[in-house]
N, C-alpha and C positions, 0 to 999 in steps of 0.2 A: 578221266573219260567217263562218258555216260554209263558204259557197261560196268566199269569199276565202282562207280557211285551206287549202282543198283545192287551189285554183289556185296560190297562192303561200305555201307553208308557211314560217312563221317559227320553228316549233318542231316537235318530234317528237310532241308530244301536247298536247291542249287540255282545260282544265276546262270544264264546262258547269254552269250553275246548275240546281238541282233544286227543284221545287215538290212537296211531299208532300201527297197527299190521303188523308183518312181519313173514312169514313162520309159520303162525298159532299161534304166541305168541305176546302178548301185550308188546311193548318196553317201558320201563320206564326210561332207562338211555341212554347214548351215545349221548345226545343232543336232544332227542325226548320226554322226559318226561313231560315237562311243556308247550307244545304248546297250543296256543289260537288263534283263527281266528274269524273274523267277518263273521257270516253266517246268521244273522237275522237282517234285516234292513227295513226301511220304503221305499216303492217304490218312486222313484224320488229323494231320498236322497243319492243314491250310484250309482256308475258306475264302470264297470270293466276297468282297465288300465294295460298296460304293455306288450301287444302283445302276441307272441306265447310261451314265456318262463317266468315263474314265474309271471303270471298275478295276479293282486290283486284288491282290492276294494278301491276306493277313496270315502270317506264319506264326505258329505256336512252337517256337524252338529256334535252333541255330540255322542260319543261312550261310552257305559257303559258295565258293565259286569265284570267278566264272569257270565253268567246265570248258574243256578244250572244244574247239570248233565254233561255228557260227550258224545261227538260224537265219535263213533268208525270209524276210517279211515283205510281202507285196500287199500293202493295205488298200490299193486302188487298182482295179484292172486297167483303167484308162482315165482320160480326163472327164468323160461323162460320168463315170462312177464317182470320181472325186467330187464333182459338182452336186450330184445327188446326195452324197453323204454330207457335204458342206451345209446344205439347207437343213437337214435333219439334226446334225450335231450342233450347229449354231443356235437352233431353236431350243434344244435341250440345255445348252450352256446358258442361254438367256433365262430360261425358266429356273435353273439352279441358282443363278445370281439373284433373281427376283425372290426366290424362297429364302435366300440368305439375307434379304433386305438390302442388297447392293443397289445403289441408284445410279442412273446415268448422269454424267457430267460432261460439259462441253469438251473438257480436255481428253475425253476418251477418243475424240477424233485424231488426236496426235499418235494414237497407237499404230495406225496404219503406216505412216512414214517411219516411225521408230522401229517397229518390227521388221520392216523391209530393210532398213539400213543395218540393223543388228544382224539379221540373217545373211544378207548379201556381203557385207563388208567385215563386220566384227567376227562372224562365224564362218566367213569365207565360202559361202554357197556358190559364188562365181566359179570356184575351182571345180565344181561338179558340172560345169557347162550348162547347156540349155535346160536339162532336167532340173538341175539345182537352182537355177535362176527362176524357172517356172514355179518350183515348189516354194521358194522364198516369197514370191509374189502372192501365191495362193494362200500360204500360211499367214502372211501379214493381213490379207483380206479377211481370212477366217477370224482372226483375233478382233479386228475392227467390227465385223458384221455382228458378232454376238452382242456387242454393246449397242449397236443400232437397233437390233431386235429388242433388246431390253428397253430402250427408249420407246419403241412402238408399243410394247406391252404396258408401259407406264401410262401412255396416253389413252389406251383403251380400257383402263381400270375404272 
């Protein structure tokens, strides 16, 4: 438990299970069902790394867990919030790819149907109902859009 880990730490950091909610429903499929993240750590043993996009924790020491319980994560208040973040995050992702000298290729257009099929069918997002299907579509669009934005950046250079 969190209280026990605080009183008698056996590690420098602990993972906690995440439950992702979208459009008011907990998503268990589509690639989101088994998420764990380090969210409880000893001060001085962790630091945030990674910049503006997909920052994470770098732990200096042992990571244990997951602790009991689940943290509820609601990354988007509603569809409008998702779409606003979609524009910002796909621009940041395209900039990061451009900085890493990744180039757009025609086959990046295949990402959209592939991601959709992968999330809907292989990762079974359909079992999460309308919210899971919506998230699968939006996520596939997100992955494709960052490459389209990369292409746009290449043309304006």
